[in-house]
C-alpha positions as CSV (number, residue, x, y, z in Angstrom):
1,X,6.2,-89.0,-37.6
2,X,3.4,-86.5,-37.1
3,X,5.5,-84.8,-34.5
4,X,8.2,-84.0,-37.0
5,X,6.0,-82.0,-39.3
6,X,4.3,-80.1,-36.5
7,X,7.8,-79.2,-35.2
8,X,9.2,-77.5,-38.4
9,X,5.7,-75.9,-38.6
10,X,6.0,-74.3,-35.3
11,X,9.7,-73.4,-36.1
12,X,8.5,-71.8,-39.5
13,X,5.7,-69.7,-37.5
14,X,8.0,-68.7,-34.8
15,X,10.5,-67.7,-37.3
16,X,7.8,-65.8,-39.2
17,X,7.2,-63.7,-36.3
18,X,10.8,-63.2,-35.6
19,X,11.6,-62.4,-38.7
20,X,9.1,-59.7,-38.7
21,X,10.4,-58.0,-35.7
22,X,13.8,-58.3,-37.2
23,X,13.1,-54.7,-38.8
24,X,14.4,-53.7,-35.6
25,X,15.5,-50.5,-37.2
26,X,13.0,-49.4,-34.6
27,X,15.9,-47.6,-32.9
28,X,15.8,-45.5,-36.2
29,X,12.3,-44.1,-35.7
30,X,13.1,-43.4,-32.0
31,X,16.1,-41.2,-33.0
32,X,13.7,-39.7,-35.7
33,X,11.5,-38.6,-32.9
34,X,14.3,-36.5,-31.0
35,X,15.0,-35.0,-34.2
36,X,11.6,-33.7,-34.7
37,X,11.5,-31.9,-31.3
38,X,15.0,-30.5,-32.3
39,X,13.7,-28.9,-35.1
40,X,11.0,-26.9,-33.8
41,X,12.9,-26.4,-30.6
42,X,15.5,-24.1,-32.0
43,X,13.3,-21.6,-33.6
44,X,10.5,-21.6,-31.1
45,X,12.9,-21.1,-28.0
46,X,14.9,-18.1,-29.6
47,X,11.9,-15.8,-30.2
48,X,9.8,-16.6,-27.1
49,X,13.0,-16.3,-25.0
50,X,13.6,-12.8,-26.2
51,X,9.8,-11.9,-26.0
52,X,9.2,-13.3,-22.6
53,X,11.6,-11.4,-20.8
54,X,10.5,-8.2,-22.7
55,X,7.0,-8.7,-21.7
56,X,7.7,-9.6,-18.4
57,X,10.0,-6.6,-17.5
58,X,7.3,-4.0,-18.1
59,X,4.7,-6.2,-16.5
60,X,6.8,-6.4,-13.1
61,X,7.3,-2.8,-12.6
62,X,3.6,-2.0,-13.2
63,X,2.1,-3.8,-10.1
64,X,5.3,-3.0,-8.1
65,X,4.2,0.8,-8.6
66,X,0.7,0.6,-7.2
67,X,1.8,-1.8,-4.3
68,X,4.1,0.9,-2.8
69,X,1.6,3.9,-2.5
70,X,-0.9,2.1,-0.1
71,X,1.7,1.7,2.4
72,X,2.9,5.2,2.7
73,X,-0.6,6.9,3.4
74,X,-1.2,4.3,6.5
75,X,1.4,6.1,8.5
76,X,1.7,9.9,8.6
77,X,5.0,11.7,9.4
78,X,5.0,13.2,12.8
79,X,6.7,16.5,13.6
80,X,7.0,18.1,17.1
81,X,7.1,21.7,17.8
82,X,8.0,22.5,21.4
83,X,5.7,25.0,23.1
84,X,4.1,25.6,26.4
85,X,0.5,25.0,26.9
86,X,-0.1,28.8,26.6
87,X,2.2,29.1,23.4
88,X,0.9,25.8,21.7
89,X,-1.9,27.8,19.9
90,X,0.6,30.3,18.5
91,X,2.8,27.7,17.6
92,X,0.0,25.8,15.7
93,X,-0.7,29.1,13.9
94,X,2.7,29.6,12.8
95,X,2.8,25.8,11.6
96,X,-0.2,26.7,9.7
97,X,1.3,29.8,7.8
98,X,4.1,27.8,7.0
99,X,2.2,25.1,5.4
100,X,0.1,27.5,3.4
101,X,3.3,29.5,2.2
102,X,4.9,26.3,1.2
103,X,1.9,25.4,-1.1
104,X,-0.4,23.4,0.8
105,X,-4.0,24.1,0.0
106,X,-6.1,25.6,3.0
107,X,-8.6,22.8,2.6
108,X,-5.8,20.3,3.4
109,X,-5.4,21.5,6.9
110,X,-7.1,20.5,9.9
111,X,-6.2,22.2,13.4
112,X,-7.1,20.4,16.5
113,X,-6.9,22.2,19.9
114,X,-6.8,20.0,23.2
115,X,-7.8,23.0,25.6
116,X,-9.7,26.1,24.6
117,X,-11.5,26.2,21.2
118,X,-9.6,28.4,18.6
119,X,-11.0,31.6,18.3
120,X,-12.2,31.0,14.7
121,X,-14.1,27.9,15.8
122,X,-15.7,29.9,18.6
123,X,-16.6,32.4,16.3
124,X,-18.2,30.0,13.7
125,X,-20.0,28.1,16.4
126,X,-21.9,31.0,17.5
127,X,-23.8,30.7,14.3
128,X,-24.8,27.0,15.0
129,X,-23.2,23.9,14.7
130,X,-24.9,23.1,11.4
131,X,-23.2,26.1,9.7
132,X,-20.1,25.3,11.3
133,X,-19.8,21.8,10.0
134,X,-21.2,22.8,6.6
135,X,-17.8,24.8,6.3
136,X,-16.0,21.7,7.3
137,X,-17.7,19.6,4.6
138,X,-17.2,22.3,1.9
139,X,-13.3,21.5,2.6
140,X,-12.1,24.7,0.9
141,X,-10.5,26.2,4.2
142,X,-8.4,25.4,7.0
143,X,-10.7,23.9,9.9
144,X,-10.4,24.4,13.4
145,X,-12.0,22.0,16.1
146,X,-11.4,20.7,19.5
147,X,-10.4,17.5,20.9
148,X,-14.1,16.7,21.9
149,X,-15.4,17.2,18.2
150,X,-12.3,15.9,16.4
151,X,-13.7,12.5,16.0
152,X,-16.4,13.9,13.6
153,X,-13.8,15.6,11.4
154,X,-12.9,14.0,8.1
155,X,-9.2,13.0,7.3
156,X,-7.1,15.5,5.8
157,X,-3.6,15.4,4.3
158,X,-2.0,17.4,7.4
159,X,-3.4,17.8,10.9
160,X,-1.8,20.2,13.2
161,X,-2.6,19.8,17.1
162,X,-2.3,22.5,19.6
163,X,-1.9,21.0,23.1
164,X,-3.1,23.9,24.9
165,X,-4.9,22.4,27.9
166,X,-3.4,21.6,31.2
167,X,-5.0,18.2,31.4
168,X,-2.5,15.2,30.2
169,X,-5.8,13.0,29.5
170,X,-7.1,15.5,27.1
171,X,-3.8,15.4,25.2
172,X,-3.7,11.6,25.6
173,X,-7.3,11.4,24.1
174,X,-6.8,13.9,21.4
175,X,-3.5,12.8,19.7
176,X,-4.8,9.1,18.8
177,X,-7.6,10.9,17.2
178,X,-5.4,13.5,15.4
179,X,-3.1,10.7,14.4
180,X,-5.9,8.7,12.6
181,X,-7.1,11.9,10.9
182,X,-3.8,12.8,9.4
183,X,-3.2,11.4,5.9
184,X,0.3,12.4,5.5
185,X,1.6,14.7,8.0
186,X,0.9,15.3,11.8
187,X,2.3,18.2,13.6
188,X,2.0,18.5,17.5
189,X,2.7,21.5,19.3
190,X,3.0,21.2,22.9
191,X,5.3,19.9,25.7
192,X,7.7,17.5,24.2
193,X,7.6,15.0,27.5
194,X,4.0,15.2,27.7
195,X,3.6,14.5,24.0
196,X,6.5,11.8,23.7
197,X,4.6,10.2,26.5
198,X,1.4,9.8,24.4
199,X,3.1,9.2,21.5
200,X,5.2,6.5,22.8
201,X,2.1,4.8,24.0
202,X,1.4,3.4,20.3
203,X,-0.2,6.4,18.8
């Protein structure tokens, strides 16, 4: 007999909690949850999607612009003017004249000779090296130097080289220095075969 009352009590208690979870309209709140993200979803994506591409478009070209210029100055353009060792200096003078006529400022041009010094450099050096290099540092005129002192010269947008020496070794040592000093343009006046041999060696 005591077992009988315990069993119905257990059944009742079991039914009690079972009846409580019967409000299994729990699926009801679950669909309600997707409806919530659905409501904020449509208004939010619409404006941000339109604003994001607009904001991203101007931001992309801005960084792309500054990235391009650094690559260009690294490798100057090279022009070759065929000339004999005796005519290389005259060819270099003509190149300088053309540069100045085209609008280049005199201070943007550096002239390097592989043989004898340019007459201007000889004249200025007669007043001493201090005065000579002071004119270089001023940077307001075309500066002439030889291959021996070229490494001391600062970088200029245009470098003109007159291969006016008979020694191929002088040209081979001067051209790499001239190449490193040229910011935008390197003009080489001399024997094409000799120059190409040096330039082809990795200048």
